[in-house]
N, C-alpha and C positions, 0 to 999 in steps of 0.2 A: 394227558394234555399238559404235562409239566413243561416249563420253559416257554410257554406262550400264554397270551391272554386273548380271549375271544372278544372282539369289539362288537360284532353284531352277527346274528345268525341269518340264515336265508329267509326267515319269516319276517324280518324287520321290513317295515314299509319303505318303499323306494325313496320318498321324500326325506326321511330321516337319514338313510344311507348317503344321499347326496350332500346333506348338511355336514355329516361327519367327514365326508371326503374333502370338502372345502376346508374344514378345520385342520385336517391332516396336511393339506397343501400349504396352508398358512404356517403351520408349525415347521414343516420341512423348509420353507423359504426363510423362516426366521432363525433357524438353528444353523450353526456353522458345521462344516465337515459332512454334509449329506448331499446326495443328488438322487434324482428320480429317473427311472428307466421305463419308457413306454414300450409295451409289447402287444403285438397282434391287434391292430386297430390303428386308426389315424394314418393309414397307408404305410404302416410300419410292420416289418416281419417279426420273427421270434428268434431270439438268441438263446435257444433252449435245446436240450437233447431229449430223445424219447428212448425208453427201454422196456423190455418185456421179460419178467423174471421166469417165465416158462420156457424161455429159449426161442420165442417167436412162433410157438405153435397155437396159442390160444387168443392172442390179442393182435390188433393191427392199428396203426395211427392214421390220422387224417388231419391235414392242416391247410387252411386258406386264410391268409392274413392281409394281403395287399390287393385291394380292389383296383380296377382301372382308374386312371387319372380322370378327375371330373365327376366320378360317380360317388355314391354314398360310401364313405370310408368304412362303414360297418355292415354293409349289405352282404349277409352270408358269411361274415368273418368268424372263424373258429379255430381252435386247437382241440381235437377230440381223440379219445382212445375208444376202440370198439372191441367187443368180443368177436371171435371169428365164427362165422356161420358153419354149421355142420360139424362142430368139434365136440358136441355132447356136453361135457362138464369140464370144470377147472378145479383143481385142488384148492383147499382153504389156504389162506395167507398169500396166495399167488396174486400178482398185480402187474399192471402196466402203468407207466408214469411219464409225465413231462417234468423236466428238471431245469431250474435256473440256478447258476452258481455265481456267487460273488467273486470278483476278480481277486487274484492274489495281491497281497499288500494293502487290502482294505480291511476294515473291521468286520464287515458282513452286512447281511440284509436285516433291516429293522422293521420294515412294514411292507405289506402288500395289499393292494385293493384291485378289484376287477369285477368281472361278471362270470357267473357259472350257471349251468343247467345240466340235466341228466335224465336218462331213462334206465332204471335199475330194477332187476328181477331176481328173485330166488337167492337172497343173501348178498348180492353185489352192492357195493357202496362206492361213493366218490368222497375222497378225503383230501383236504388242503392243509398243508402244514410245513414246518421247517425241519431241516436236518441239522442236528447239533454237531459240535466239533468232534464228538465221538462217533459220528456216523449214524446216530439213532434218529429215526423219524418220529416226530410228535405232531399229531394232527391238531389243527385249531378249528376247522370246520368239517362236518360229517353229514352226508346225505344218504338215507337208507331207502328212499322211495322215489318213484318217478316224479319229476317236476320239470317240465319242458319250458316253463316261463323263464325268461332271462332275469336272474336275480343278481343284484350287486352285493359285494362283500368287502369288508375291510378288516385286516388282521394286523395287530401290532405285536412285536416280540419284546420281552423284557430285556433281553440282551441280544446283540447281533448274532446271526446264524450264518453259516457258510453257504447254505443252499435252501431253496424253496421248491416243493414238489406238489404236483396235482396227480393223485393216484386213482385208478379204477381197480377195485380190490374185491376179491372173494373173502368176505369178512367172517370166515368160519375157521375152525381149527384145522391143523394140517391133516388130520385123519378123515376130515369131511370134505365135501365138495359142493360146488354151486353149478346149477344147470345153466347151459348157454342157450337154451331154447325156451322162451324167446331170448334174443340177444339183448345185451345191455351196452350202454355207452355213457361217457362223461364228456362235457364240453366246458371250455373256458376261453375267455377273450378279454380285450380291453384292460390288460393288466398294467398297473403302475407299481414298480418295485422301488422301495427307498433303500439306498445303500449308504451305509455310514463309512466315511473315510476321513479320519482326523489326522492323517500323516501329512506333514509339509512336503511340498515338492522341493527340488534343488534348483535355484536360479543360477544361471551361468552368464558370465561376461568374459569371452575368451580372446578378444583382440579387436583389431580394426584400427584405422588411422587415428580415430579420436583419442585412443588410449595408448598410442604408440610412443608417447613422450614428445617433448619439445612443444613449441608454440604452434597452434592450429588456427586456421581461418576457413571461411566458406563452409561448404557442406562436407561433413566428415562421416565415414562409416564406422559402425561398431558391431562386432559379431556377438550375438546373444542367443540364449536358448533356455531350455528347462528340461529336467528329468523328473519323472514321477512314475513309480511302479504300480500305483493304484488306479485312480480314474484317468490319469494322464494329464499333462499340461494343456490348458485351454487358452490362456492369455499370456502375453509377454509385454511388459511396459518398460521403457527406458526413461529415466528422469535425469535432468540436468538442473542442479540447484533446486530440486523439488518440483520442477516444471516438466510435465510429460512431453517428451520430444520424439518418442517412437512408440508405436502400438501395433501388435500383431495378434489376431485371433487365429489360432492354429486349427487345422482340419480335424473336426470331431464329428462323430455320428450323433446327430441330434435332430429334434423336430420341435417346432413351437406349438404348444397346446395351451389354450386359455391364457395367452399372453405371457407364458413362461416357457423356458427351454427345458426339454427332457432328453435324456440319452435314448438312443434307439438300440444300443448294445450294452451289455453289462459293463464292459470297459469301453467308454465312448471315445477316448482319445489315445493316441499312441503314447508309449512310455517315454519317448524322447523327441524333442523338437528343437530345430535350429533355424535361425533367420538372421538377416542383416538389417539394422536400422540405419537410416541416413539422417544425420542431425545438422540442421541449419544453425550454425554458430553465429550468424550475423545479427541475430536478434538478442544476443547477450553482450554485456559490457566487456571491455577488455580487462583481463586479469585472470585470477585463479578461480576455478569452479570445480564442482564434484559431480560425478556421474554414477548412477546406481541403476541396476536392472532388477526387475521384480517379475516373478512368475506366479500364476494362480492355476490350480488344477480345476477339474470339472466340479469337484465338491466344494469349491470356494476357499480352499486352503491356499495361503500365499506365503512366499518367502522372497527375500531380496539378497543381492550380493552385498559385499562390503563396498565402501565408497572408493572410487578411483579419482585421483586429482588430475584435472586437465587444465591446460593453459590456452587461453583464447585471446586473439588480437585480430580484429578485422579492419582497423583504421590505420591509414598510412601516417608516418611521422609528419609533423609540420615542417616548414621550410628551414634550411640551415640559418642560424642567427649570426649576424655580424661577420659576414665573409670578408677576409682581408688577404691581400697579396703582400708577401714579404717585399719591402721596398716600395710599396704603393702601387697604384694602378695606372701611373703615367707611362710614357714611352721609355723604353730601355734598350740598351745595346746588346745585352746578354740574353740569349734564347734559353732562359731558365726561369720557370715560374713556380713558386711555392705558395700554396693556398692553405689557409686555416680558417676555421669557423667554430661556432659554438653549437652544440647539439641541443635541440629542444628537450625539455623534461618529458620523459615518457610515462611518468606516473606508474600505474599498475600494469601498463602495456609492456610489450616485449622490448628489449633493448635495441638500440641502433646496431645493425649488423654490417653496415657499409654505406658507401655513397656511389650513386650513378652519375656519370658526367659525360659530356660531349663538347667538342670544340668545333665551331663552325665559323664561316666567314661569308660575306656577301659575294665573294668570288666563286662560291660553290663548294669550297672545301668543307668537308664534314667527316669527323672521325667516326660517327655513329655512336650509339650508346655503349659506354664501357662501365665496368663495375669494379670498384676497389673494396674488397671485403675487410672485415676486422671489427670486432665488437667495440662500440664506442668510438669508431674512427672519426676524427675531426680535422684531418689534414690530407692534402695531396702534395707530393713533392716531385720535383724534377719534371714538371710538365714542359712541353716545348711545342712550337708551331713550325710549319714547313718552310716558311720564308717570311721576309719582312711584310708587315701589314697589321691591320687591326682585326682582331678576332673576338669571339664571344665564347666564354666558358659557361655552360649551363650545368647546374649542380642541384641534385635532390637526393633524399635519403631513403634507405630501405631498412626495415626492421627485421628481426629474426623470424617473424611469421611470414615474411615475404611480401609485406605490404609496401607499396610505394605509390607516389602521386607525381607523375611528370609535370602536372600543372602547378606544383608548388615550387618548381625549380627557381633558384635565384640566378641572375646573370652577372658575371664578372668580366670586365673587359681585359683582354690580353693584348698589349700593344708592344710590338717588337719592330725595331728599325736598326739594322746594322749597315745601312747604305749611306755613304757620305752624300751630302748635298752637292748639287751642281752649281758652280759659280763662275761667272764670266763678266767682264766689263762690257758695258753697252755705251752707245753714243748718246749722251744726254741731250735732250732737246734744248736745255739751257746750258750754254758754255760756261756759265758761272758755277756749275756744280759737277761733281764726279759721281757716277752711278754704276753699280754692278748688279746684275740680275742673279737672283738666288732661286733655285728650284729644288724642292724636296717632296717626293710623292707621298711619303708616309707621315712622319711626325711633323713635317713642315718647318720652314725657316724659323729660327728662334732668335737670331741676333748675328752680329758680325762687326767688323772694323775695316776701315780703309786707311791705307798708309801711302806715303810717297817719300822719295829721296832723289837727289841728284845722282846720276850714274857714277859719279866719281866720289860719292860719299857712302860710307858703309852703313850708317845708322838710318833706320826708318823713322819717319815722323808720323804720328797718328793724327788722323783728321777727326773732327767732331762728327760722328756718323749716326745716322738715324736708319731704322728698319721700317720701310714703308710697304704696306700690303700691295700685292700686285692685282692684276685684273683676272686671275684664275686661281683655283684652289692649288695650294702648294707653292705658289709663286710670290716672291717679294723682291724688294729692291733695297740695296744699301746705298744711301745718299749722303753726300758730304759737300760742303762748299769748296769750290776750287781754290786752292791756296794761292797767295801772292807769290808767283814764281819769278825768279830772276832769270838772267841769261843762262842758257845751257839746256841740257836734256834731262828730263825727269821721268822716272818710272813709278808705276803705282802697283800696289798689291792689295788684294781683297782677301779677308778671312771670314768664313761664315760657319755657323753651327746650326744643327737642327734640334728639334725638341727632345731627341734621345741622347744628345751629347756627341753625335758624330760631327767631325770638323773637316773642312776642306779649305784650300787657299789657291789663289791663282794670281798671275800678273798678265794674263792674256785676255784679249777680247774674244767674243763668240766665234770670230772667223779665224782664230788661232794666232793673230798678230799681237805683238807686244803692246801693252797699254803704256804708251809713252807720250810725253808732250815736250816739244822743243821750242825754246824761246830764243829767237835770233836778236842780236843787238841792232838798233836802227842804224842806217848808213850815216856817215858824217855829213853835216850840213854847214855850208859856207856861212861865215858870219857877215852880216850886212851892217853897214855903218848907218845908224839911225840919223835921219835928217833933223829930227827933233826928239825931245824926251817924251817916251810913251806915257799915256795917261794910266794911272793905276786902275785895275779892274776891281769892282765891288766884290767882297767875299760873301759866299752864301751863309745865311744865318742858320744855326742848328735849330731843328724843330723841337718844340716842347713835348715832354712825355705826357701821355694820357693814362689814367688808371681806370680799369674796367672791373667792376664788381658784379657778380651774378650768383644766384642760388635758386634751388627748387623748393616748392612748397606743395603740399598735398597730403591727404589722409590726416595723420596726426603728427607729421614731422616736417622738417625743413633742413636744408643744408646742401653741401656739394654732392651728396649721395642720398637718394631717397627711394623708399620702397612703398608702393601703393597697391591696393587691392585690384583684382581683375576688373576691367571696365571703368575704373575711376580715372578722371582727368587729373592733371597737375598744372602748376603755374610756374612759369619762369619769370623772375623779377631781378632787378639790379639797378646799377647807377654808373654813369660815366662822368668822371671828373678830371680836372687837370691835376698835375702832380701836387699842387698846393691845396687840393680839395675843392677848388672852385668848380661849381656845376658846369657841365657842357651841354646846353640845351640844343635841340633841333639837329642833333648829329645822327647820321644814318648808321645803323648797326645791321649785321647779317647774322641770322640764327640758323645753324645747320644741325639737322637731326640725322644721326646714323643709326638705323635700326639694328638690333642685335642679329647675329648670324642665324639664319633660318627663317627670318621674317620675309613676307612677300612684298612689303612696302619698299620703295626705293629711297635713296637719300633725299631728304626734303630740306629746302632752304626758303627762308622768308626774310623780308626786309622790314625794319621798324625804325622809328625815330624816338630819340630821347625827349622827355618832357622839359618843362621850365626849370626843374631842379636837376636835370640830367638823368632822371629815373626812367625806367621802362618796364613793361610787363608784356608777357606773351602767353596765352593759354596753350597747353600741350594736350591735344585730344587723347582719348582712350586708345589703347593699342598695345603692341608688344613693348618689351624693354628697349631702351635706346640710349645713345650718348648724345648730349646736346652741347654744341660749341657756339660761343658768342664772339663775333669778330668786329672790331672797329678798324676800318681800312686806313684811317688817318686823313688829313687834308693838308692844305698848304702850310698850316702852322703847327699841326699836331702829328706826332709819330703814330704809326699803327699800334693797336693794343689787341690782345687776344686773351680770352678767358679759357684756361684749360678745361677740357671736356667735363661736363657734369654727368653723373650716372643716374639715370632714371630706371629703376627696376620695377617690373610689374609682376605681381604674383599670378600663378596659374589659377584658373577658375575651374571648379569641378563640383559634382554633386555626388551624394551617396544615399542609397536606399537599402534597408535591411528588412527581409521578410523570412520568417515571422519575427516579431520583436519580443515574444515570450515563448520560451522553449525549455526542454529538460536536458540535463547532462546526457551526452551521447547523440543528441540531435544536431543538425547542421542548420546554420543560417545562410540564406542566399543573399549575396551582396551584388548590387548593380549601380551604375551611374554613368556619367558622361563627362569627358574633359572638353572644355570650351576652347576653341582654336581660332578666335578672331585674328585675322592678319597673319596667320601662320598655318602651314599644312601639318596634319598629323604625321609623325615620322613613319617611314615606310614599314617598319616592323611593328608599328603601334606605339603608343605612348606608355611609358612605365608609370604604374600606379601602385603605391604601397598602402595597404590597409593597416592601421595602427590602433592600439588600444591604450587607454589612460591607466597607467600603473598608479594605484592609489597611494602606495607607500612612498614613492618618490615624486609623485605628481609629474611624471614624465611620460611622453608618448612612446610606446614600444611597438616595433613591427610585429605583425601577425602573418602577413603573406604579401607577396609581390606578384602582380599580374600585368598584362598589357591590354590596351584597347584595340578595337578594330580600326579600320581606316576612317570610320566616321566618329571616332572618339568614344564609342561606347565600350564598357567593360562589364564583365560578369565573373563572379567567383563565389565560392562557398567555403565556410569554415565550420568544423565540427567541434563543439565544446565537450571535451572529454574528462576534464579534471576538476570540474566545479562541484563542490559539495555545499550543502545548505542552499542559500539563496543569494544571488549576486546580481547587481546592476552594472553592466559593462558598457562603457562609452567607447564608440568606434568612430574613426574618421578616415577619409581617403586623402592621400597626399600625392600630388603630381611631382615627381622627383626631378631634380636638375638633370639635364641630358644634353649631349652634343646636338647642335642644330635645333634646339628648342629655345625660342627667344623669350622665355618667361622664367621668372624665379620660382622656386618651389612654392606651391600653394596648397591650401587645405580646404576640404569641404566642411560644411556645418556638421557637428557630431550628431550621432544617433545613439540611443540607449537601448540595449538588449538585456532583458531580464532572463536569467538562467536559474533553474531550480534543480538541485541535486537529487 
């Protein structure tokens, strides 16, 4: 019995055997590099082979290990060896045996427990034991007499063995024999073999999108697996920065017994396993990470691959900073636009890989989304539009991981006008003035001059010309007083320019006729002889000059130009005096308010009278921005007086709400609010709103993103804080930007504070 130790014989009480079995189970679970194999019971078959050393003449096997599902898993279960009936005798040392072999590349079997019973006659024995590495059988348990009661046994081996056998043996010398009448048999079942396997498996990470190089986003594949020539790979786990992102339990032959898993074959798992794990990278921050795959075999041995570096970026770049058109964003005559901007700091995220852009117009023109590639690209050159008009260029950024956010696009106006204005003289309603009509569909009339000369004189004389807005968009009038003309024919010329610098001139009326005026000398009059000397006529006395002063007051300021908050009133005040400063009381004044372009309110006028000291006041109600003019029409003794227009600017009113106000780096804050639009419609494409943050170092407000409202003035946006480390309190505000057809000055919401923890 060398090489083995007997834990308990067949005479040991059943309770003690059960207690020892539990201890062995605990020891097996606590030690690394071991696994247990269940055989013939628990609905499990037998991974064993049977042999007869007599060549099959004296013994026969019988096995029944798997009962029908739902029945008692041990009802009638057995592995038996029988002597053959009618064979007389069998020579000594001859045997039949059931044999279990440890898989190659394991250390071997270290313990066996189970149940045995037997019927033995005339020198027949049942022996249980191990086969050593030299092929020698050493029994640990031996039965010499019949005992048909089911007895439990447990055997431990001092060192691992390659095989375990259950033998039915004629235990006599070779020259002797054992009678086979009556017949003998041996039985065994409910085996648990403990196999030692201390060899590490090989963990494999063979490829996949995640480790293919470059920046990655979204869900990425990784090809993994494991090899093990012993018990075989059972589990595979993939880790990203130490966090498990993939797990596979490979197909193995096993059964759960008493709350633990046991193998049902001596090698429970295949020697090689492969699978694909899909990793959701969106839950990881932008930047550099490491991936590792680990494999564990059925015996609990584990191994991991080396680390693979992966680059992850799932967040789109912020909007381009400070976009600028070369030459400004005004109207131009050349169809060539060069745009530049500053790229946002990407921090640990992927670099800027290019810019997406599109040009569109209200006329329906649309280039569609186009992409200009180039690492760190911060400009677009030689852009053009199809024809004269006003266009919008939308621009947003794409990074090397392929992230982009069309909602972060900034809009830059492209204004091109190479069409000359149309100009023609018109018939003035007042013969005391000269007027020419100017029309320009795109950049609009910007100015001009009127000239005249006698047809027999080469040089033109310029008239004091004013540009007066017309009654339709793109229309205006050049107006000048009719000069004092002597006798003869005079021709007139008009020169006009638009906002892009295109110029045109004409000397014709709209009907194509020459703009000319002829002054005929009066017919000669016969001189009459006066009967008496005529009485001298009284000369008209020149009227005195009046001086008109006016200013605006409101908010915290006063003057010719004033800016007040949204919804705030203002006050117009002033004084009318004579040229020497004498007050002019009880004089009638006219106050005219011209609302800014885009307001719904019409031009308003009201009349008021000066007080005892010539002073006057007029409240200006809340509303859009406007120009206010005060006019004194004069009277019999005083000449008219007019105060140049006063500029009342009203800031836009809007609100801002941020949810949540406390978050971590990598999370996004939801921003919403509303632009107030009293007295003005929201622009057709929505009102431009910029979200800004207060830069602590410079105490300046810097842009974060630009968005547009809906037709009701509501806006929504979100911003992800990606580069905040430590803890920071960030002040945000919303700004309603200046915009064409928006009759309000830029205005700001009350600020909100968002706390971000890195």
